[in-house]
C-alpha positions as CSV (number, residue, x, y, z in Angstrom):
1,X,-30.4,37.3,36.0
2,X,-33.9,35.9,35.5
3,X,-34.6,36.1,39.3
4,X,-33.6,39.8,39.1
5,X,-36.0,40.3,36.2
6,X,-38.7,38.5,38.2
7,X,-38.2,40.8,41.2
8,X,-38.0,43.9,39.0
9,X,-41.1,43.3,36.8
10,X,-43.8,44.4,39.3
11,X,-41.9,47.5,40.4
12,X,-41.3,48.5,36.7
13,X,-44.9,48.0,36.0
14,X,-46.0,50.1,39.0
15,X,-43.5,52.8,38.1
16,X,-44.8,52.8,34.5
17,X,-48.4,53.1,35.6
18,X,-47.7,55.9,38.0
19,X,-45.7,57.8,35.4
20,X,-48.3,57.2,32.8
21,X,-51.1,58.4,35.0
22,X,-49.2,61.7,35.6
23,X,-48.1,62.0,32.0
24,X,-44.5,61.9,33.1
25,X,-43.0,58.9,31.2
26,X,-39.9,60.8,30.0
27,X,-39.2,62.3,33.4
28,X,-39.5,59.0,35.1
29,X,-37.3,57.3,32.5
30,X,-34.5,59.8,33.1
31,X,-34.8,59.4,36.9
32,X,-34.8,55.6,36.7
33,X,-31.8,55.7,34.3
34,X,-29.9,57.9,36.9
35,X,-30.9,55.5,39.7
36,X,-29.8,52.5,37.6
37,X,-26.4,54.1,37.1
38,X,-26.1,54.6,40.8
39,X,-27.1,51.0,41.5
40,X,-24.4,49.8,39.1
41,X,-21.6,51.8,40.8
42,X,-19.3,49.5,42.7
43,X,-19.1,52.0,45.6
44,X,-22.9,51.9,46.1
45,X,-23.0,48.1,45.6
46,X,-20.7,47.8,48.6
47,X,-23.3,49.7,50.7
48,X,-26.1,47.2,50.0
49,X,-26.8,45.3,53.2
50,X,-24.6,47.6,55.3
51,X,-26.4,47.6,58.8
52,X,-24.9,51.0,59.7
53,X,-26.8,52.6,56.8
54,X,-30.6,53.1,57.1
55,X,-32.8,52.4,54.1
56,X,-33.7,56.1,54.0
57,X,-30.0,57.1,53.8
58,X,-29.4,54.5,51.1
59,X,-32.5,55.7,49.2
60,X,-31.3,59.3,49.2
61,X,-28.3,58.2,47.0
62,X,-30.7,57.2,44.3
63,X,-32.5,60.5,44.0
64,X,-31.4,62.9,41.2
65,X,-30.3,66.3,42.3
66,X,-33.3,68.4,43.5
67,X,-35.6,65.4,43.8
68,X,-37.5,65.4,47.1
69,X,-38.2,62.3,49.2
70,X,-41.9,63.2,49.3
71,X,-42.5,63.1,45.5
72,X,-43.9,60.0,43.8
73,X,-40.5,59.1,42.6
74,X,-39.0,59.6,46.0
75,X,-41.6,57.4,47.6
76,X,-41.0,54.8,45.0
77,X,-37.2,54.7,45.7
78,X,-38.0,54.6,49.5
79,X,-40.3,51.6,48.9
80,X,-37.5,49.8,47.0
81,X,-35.0,50.6,49.8
82,X,-37.4,49.3,52.5
83,X,-37.9,46.1,50.5
84,X,-34.3,45.6,49.7
85,X,-34.9,45.9,46.0
86,X,-32.4,48.7,45.1
87,X,-29.9,46.3,43.7
88,X,-32.4,45.4,40.9
89,X,-32.7,49.0,39.8
90,X,-30.9,48.5,36.5
91,X,-33.5,45.8,35.6
92,X,-36.4,48.0,36.7
93,X,-35.1,50.9,34.5
94,X,-34.7,48.6,31.5
95,X,-38.1,47.1,31.9
96,X,-39.6,50.5,32.4
97,X,-37.9,51.8,29.2
98,X,-39.4,48.8,27.3
99,X,-42.9,49.5,28.6
100,X,-42.4,53.2,27.6
101,X,-41.3,52.3,24.1
102,X,-44.2,49.9,23.7
103,X,-46.7,52.5,24.8
104,X,-45.2,55.0,22.3
105,X,-45.2,52.3,19.6
106,X,-41.4,52.8,19.1
107,X,-38.8,50.2,18.3
108,X,-35.1,50.6,19.0
109,X,-33.1,49.3,16.0
110,X,-29.3,48.9,15.8
111,X,-27.7,48.9,12.3
112,X,-24.3,47.4,12.3
113,X,-22.1,48.0,9.2
114,X,-18.5,47.8,8.1
115,X,-18.5,51.4,7.0
116,X,-20.5,54.5,7.8
117,X,-23.9,54.8,6.0
118,X,-24.9,58.3,4.8
119,X,-27.9,60.1,6.2
120,X,-30.1,59.6,3.1
121,X,-29.6,55.8,3.2
122,X,-30.3,55.7,6.9
123,X,-33.5,57.5,6.3
124,X,-34.5,55.0,3.6
125,X,-33.7,52.1,6.0
126,X,-35.7,53.7,8.8
127,X,-38.7,54.3,6.5
128,X,-38.6,50.6,5.3
129,X,-38.4,49.4,8.9
130,X,-41.2,51.6,9.9
131,X,-43.4,50.1,7.2
132,X,-42.3,46.6,8.1
133,X,-42.9,46.8,11.9
134,X,-45.7,49.5,11.9
135,X,-43.9,51.3,14.6
136,X,-41.8,54.5,15.0
137,X,-38.1,53.6,14.6
138,X,-35.2,54.8,16.7
139,X,-32.3,53.8,14.5
140,X,-28.7,53.9,15.8
141,X,-25.7,52.9,13.7
142,X,-22.5,51.3,14.8
143,X,-19.4,50.5,12.8
144,X,-18.0,47.0,13.1
145,X,-14.5,46.7,11.6
146,X,-14.7,42.9,11.8
147,X,-17.5,42.9,9.2
148,X,-16.5,42.3,5.6
149,X,-19.4,44.2,4.2
150,X,-23.2,44.5,4.2
151,X,-25.2,45.2,7.3
152,X,-26.9,43.5,10.2
153,X,-30.2,45.0,11.5
154,X,-31.0,44.1,15.1
155,X,-34.6,45.0,15.9
156,X,-35.0,43.3,19.3
157,X,-36.3,39.8,18.7
158,X,-35.7,40.0,15.0
159,X,-32.2,40.1,13.4
160,X,-31.8,40.7,9.7
161,X,-28.4,39.5,8.6
162,X,-27.4,41.1,5.3
163,X,-23.7,40.9,6.0
164,X,-21.3,39.3,3.6
165,X,-20.3,36.8,6.2
166,X,-24.0,35.9,6.8
167,X,-24.5,35.4,3.1
168,X,-21.4,33.2,2.8
169,X,-22.6,31.1,5.7
170,X,-26.1,30.7,4.0
171,X,-24.4,29.8,0.7
172,X,-22.2,27.2,2.5
173,X,-25.2,25.7,4.2
174,X,-27.0,25.5,0.8
175,X,-24.1,23.8,-0.9
176,X,-23.7,21.3,2.0
177,X,-27.3,20.2,1.7
């Protein structure tokens, strides 16, 4: 996995710089997400390394409907095909998305709870996180029936565990020491 990220990083950065210079970050993000889905398809994976398929023919599978080969995105995909880097497309798309979010000063946050949180409470949580991280927040909620109660906030590198299970574990640790 780390070698795939190492291979993907310069391509993601190049794609980001190209998209940024043309004010087309959202468009490129959508196209890269499409190409990442194609690269993850088992039928396409079977085609990687097939000597009967030219790099141009393989690259054409990664272009969204209506996208031409002579566009910036088309040339980018052709370059990846020529260099044998289409298999790392999911990593390229993920790294591009992170660069895009960083440039927009946005942080994706996942709120995991035992039950659904109402919209007003979600708004309060989003506002508090915005103050704490000084970034715009994209908050998504997921229900985890295994949780006893409380919430876990996953903000990338920072996880805030306010779950009942987490509190009990901290209490146990305090009692042991």
